[in-house]
N, C-alpha and C positions, 0 to 999 in steps of 0.2 A: 250690308259691307262686311267682310269677313274679318274673323276678330285679331289676324295679321295685322292687315292695313288700318283696323281701328287703334291699334295699339300704337302702331306707325305713325299716325295721325294724331294721337293725343300726345305721344312723347315730342314730336316735334311742334305742337301746339305750346307745350310747356317749356319748351326752349325758348319759342320767340317770347314768350310773358317773361321769361326769367331775364330776357336780354332787354325787356323794355319796348320790345316791337310794337305790342299790340295796345300800349296804354296810350289814351287820350286822341286814338284813331276812330275815324267813321270808318266801319268795316262792312264790306261786302264779300259775297261769296259768287265765285261764278260759275254756273252749271247748275241745275235743278235736277237732282237725282237721289236717292239713297244717301250717299256718304254727305252729301251737301247738307240734309237734314239732320244727320248723326253730328255733323260739325255745328249747325245753328246750338242744338240740344247744350252739346257740350258746350260752347263759348256762354250759353245762357249760364249755366250751371257754375259757372268761372266768374259771373258779373259782367262778363262784355256782350252786349247786345247787338243783333245784326241789322244793319239800317236798309239793306234790300239784297233780292239774290237777283242775280245777272243771269239771262239766257237769251238765246239767238231765236227760239222757236217761238212766233208771232201768238200760237196757240196757247203758249204757256204764261206771257206777257199779258198783265192785268189780273193774273189769280195770287194767291198768297198762301203762305206757309206759317202757321199759327202765327197770323197777323203780318207776317213782314211780306212786303210786294215783291212781286217776281216782275222784272222789268228789262228793256232791252238795255244791253252795255253801253249804247251812245248816251241813256238818261243820265248816266251820273258825270257825265264832262258838262251838261247842261245845267244840272244842280250845283255842280262845283263852279260853274261860273258865275250863277244868278247870286250864291252866296258868298262870292268872293274868297272863297277858300283856298288855302294851297294845298298842291297836290301831296305833300309832305303829312298832311292831316288824313290821308286816306289808306287805306291796308284792302288789297283785295287777293283774298284766298281763294285756290282752286284745289279741289279734291277729285276731280275728274281724270280720265285715262286721255283727254283730248288737251292735256295742260298746255301741250308745243303750240298748237294751233290757237288755242286760247289767249297764249302770254302774245303771239304774234299780232292777232288781230287788235288788243290794247296798246301794244304800241304802234302799230299802221294807225289807229284812231288818234292817237296823239297824247294817250297817257303814259306818263312817265314817274308815278309815284311807285309805292311799296306794293311788291308782288310777291305771294309766296305759294310755293308748292308744296301742300303739307303730306301728300302720298305719292308714292313713285311706283307707279302700276307696271309701267312699261318700259324695263330697265334699259332696251335696246332702241328706244326711240330719241337719240341725240341727233340734231339736226345742224350739222359743223363739218366742215372740210378742212379743220386744222389736221397738222400732223399728230395731233396729240389725240382726237378723238377717231381717227382713220387708225392708228396703233392701237387703242382700246378696241375700236371693233373687229380688229385681225386677232385679237388675243381671243375674244368672247367667240369667234367663230371657230377657232382651232380648239377652244375648250368644249365649244358645243360637240364639233366633230367627233372629239375624244369620247366625248358623251355618249353620242349616237353608235360609235364603234363597239363600246364597251356592251350596249343593248343588242346590238346585233350579234355578239360573242354569246351572250347569257341565253338570249331568246332563240336565237339561231330560225327566225321564220321566215316565210315568203315575202311577207308584208307587212307594215307596221301602220297602227292607226294612232294619230296624236292628237289628245284632248287637251289643248293649252291652259284652259282658264279652269278654276276650280270651283264649278258650276254644277250642281247635282243635276239640275234639270236638263242642262246642255249635255252633259256626258249618258244621262237617261236616255235621249232621244238619240244620240250618236250610237248606243250600244242597241238600241231598240231598231233601226235601219243598217246597222253595220251587215247583219245576214244576209239583207237584201243585195247590199252594196257586193259583198263579196262572191254571191251565186251569180249576180249578175255579169261580173267581171273574171268569173272563173279562177279566183283565189281559194286556194284549198286550206291556209291558214294563215294566221295573222297574230300579231303581239299587238297588245294595248298599253298605250303610255299615257299614265294621269298626272296630276296634279294633287298629291297628298294621299293618304290611306282612304279615307272618305269615298273619294272620286271610284278609286279603284274597287271599292266594295260593291259599287254601282256596277262595274263591269262583272264582278264576280257573280252579282245576282243575275247575269244573262248569260253564265255558263262559260265565260272566256277566262281561261285557267291560266294562261300567259300574259301575265301583268307585270308592270313598273310602275311603281307610283314615284316620282320627282318632287324636288322643292320648286316653288316657283320661280327661284333663282336660274336653276338646271334646266327648266323647263324651257325659259326664255331664250338660254344659249343653246340649246338644242334647236328650236325652231328656227331662230336666226342661221344655224348651220345648215338646216333642212334649206330654207329658202336660196341660201347662199349657192350650196352644193345643186341644187335643182334635183334633190333625189327622187328617184324615180319609184321605189318601193314603199314609199310612205304617202299616208292623206292627213292633212289637219283639216280634223273634223270641227270646225265650227264655223258659225255664220259672218262672224265679224274680227273679234280679235283673234291672231296678231295682224289684223290688215291684208290675209292671204286673196282676198277676192273681194268682189264689188258687191254682194248679196244685199248689203244692207240698203244700198241705193236704190234697190227695187222698192224700198218700202216708201220712197219718195214720190211713188208714181201711181202704187196700188197697195193694198193691205194684203200682205201676205203673213197668216199667221205664224207663230213659232214653230208649232211643229212641222207645218208645211214647209218651212222655210229649211229644216233639216233633209224632210224626205226628198225634196224636188230638189232644193237648192245645193246644198253641201253634199248631197249623196248621188242625187242625177237619178231617181226612181221616179216612176209612174205615180201618180197622183192618187190611185188607188192601190197601191203598194202596200199591204198589211204589216204593222211592225210586228216585230218579237216582243213575247212578253217574260218577264223575270220567271225562273224556272227554279232557282235556287233559294228558295225561303228559309228561315230558322224557326224555330217552334218559339214559343212563348209559356208552354204550359208551366205552371209552378213558379214561373218568375216575374210575375205582376201580381198586386193585390186589389186590383180594380174591379168592380161590380160588372158582371157582365152583362154588355145591353142596356146597363144603366149609368153609363160612363162617359164623358165627352173629354177629347183630347186637344187641346189650342196648341197652334203653332204660330206665336206672332213672331219671329224673325225672319228677316229675307236680306238678300244682299242685293238683289238685282232692282227691286222696285222701292219706291217711298215708304216709310213706316206708316202704321195706324196707332193714334193716340191710344194714350194707357185707358181714358175714358170710356172710350167703345170695349175695350176689352173686359173691364170692369162691368159694364150693364151686361155683355155676356154672360160672363163669372155668376152675376148675382140671379139672372133669369135661370138660369140651368140648376144653381143651389137651390131655387125656390121650388124647382120641379124634382127635387130629391137627388139628383144627378151628385155622381162624384166627379171633380173637373180636376184635369191635370194638364199641366203645361210639358210639350216635347223641349226638352234642353239636352246640349251638347256644348261640351268644353266647358268653357267661364260662364255659358248663359246661366240666368237666374229664372225660377219658375215665378210666374204673375202673382203677385200677391194674393192669397186666398185659394191659392190652387196646390197641388202637390207635384213634384219633379217628377216626370217619366223618363228614365235613361234608359234607352232598348238601341240595340246596333240597327242599321238600315234594313239589314236583312229580316230584323224581328217586327219592323214598324208596321209593317201591312198587318201582321197577324195582331197587333197590339190595337190597332184602330178598329180591326174588326171586331176584336173581344171587346172594345170599349162602347162599339155601336155608332158612335158619333165623332166626326173629325170636323173643326174649323179651323183653317188657316190663312194667314196673307199668302198671297201666291208667290210661291217659293218653288225650289226645286224639289221640296219635301213632298208637293203635292203631286208632281210627277213622279216620284217613288213610290206613292200609294194608289196612283190614279186607277189601278186595277181591283182595289180593296171592295169588298162587298160591305158597304155600311152607307151609313147617311154622310155625306160630304160637302162641306162648304167652304167656298174659296172667297175671301175678302179683296177687293181692288180698292187701291186709294184712286180717286178722283183725279187722275193727272195722265201726262202723256208720255208714250215710250219714245225714249231719246229726245233726238231733235225733228220727228216727224210728227206728223198731224193726227196720229193714231192714240187711243186712248190705250193705256196698259191694259184694260179688260178687253178690249177688241184683238192685240196682239197677241195675250196669254190666256185667250179664253180656253177654258177646259170642258170638252163633250162630258156630259153625262152627270155633271156637277150642278149644284146650286151656285151659280155667279152672282155674287152682290158687290156693288159699287159703294164705296164708303164715302160720301161728301163730306164730312165733318172734316175742318181744319184746311179744308181745299176749296177753293172757290172764288168768285170774282168779287173786286173790291177790296 
């Protein structure tokens, strides 16, 4: 979960606590994902235990996270009736992008208790035909059109590629297969539009010089305008959000790995198309003090997959320290180094060089793994033993990395 949305979730939760909404409530969270686990942990710190995590995926039901069961949404109504509790004593929190669909499902099931959305991921997903909503939508489309007009004027390109989500891995594969797409469609030049400077830096690593970084709010309005006007000179390069295609439905039929989803699904390229590699790397000589070939860089943070508990990381840290290694935690923004490690703060362009200098990289599956996938060093990727989204495929199956040591961590997940 990115820092901006985590801050929003924390502020909204604190507001609910201050208002007395959380006190004396049986708390449930709908939708098992990384954000859900962060909310579970945050509630635990504040003294509010979660009774269960609700999820529609049968493969997830019966598992647990830190002892908290993952159950079907309908189970809460059965429990509710058997215990003769009133719905006023229940609170369901949602931190998923599918809030509207989840809320509608709960209401259709007959749940009329307290329901709270703690993160607003998708600012244009408002399902109403009221004159007020339609008026707001119209204003947002007009703002998006103005944003796109400004981009066209400043970039003056033949074509534009929009990466609508601030995920490094998604932008990495978008940039890796963009050259093949441009060649196939005989497009001479294009501009790249991303969310935030970090994603723009990924585009720079592939040599794209014409770039524009937007806030998530401006990006959402730009995307809404592109969809509304059906602009022909733009490609929204993403396999899911903001619902520009039905690619994700393919996963209900067969396993389509993450990289293949971009290569064949988003860009329509042949399966054997060779991705471009980053060409603009920054040097690190003299900028880091780690011992060359005798250090390990850890990366414990991720947005799109569930987290891995600190006990696992502490065992890894102890193991490498006993072997005489220097241990670093790659951090950015407000992230903290793991206890017993040194913080490594380098730019994305320097990261590949840093891990090659260290000799070993161990990270939870995140976009950073994609950024350094070409690094010449020992690379270990850790996967939580859980399912991707609402599919029947494990995270390790969907996000598998060729040429890496792929390890599934089963602790804190499992049946019962």
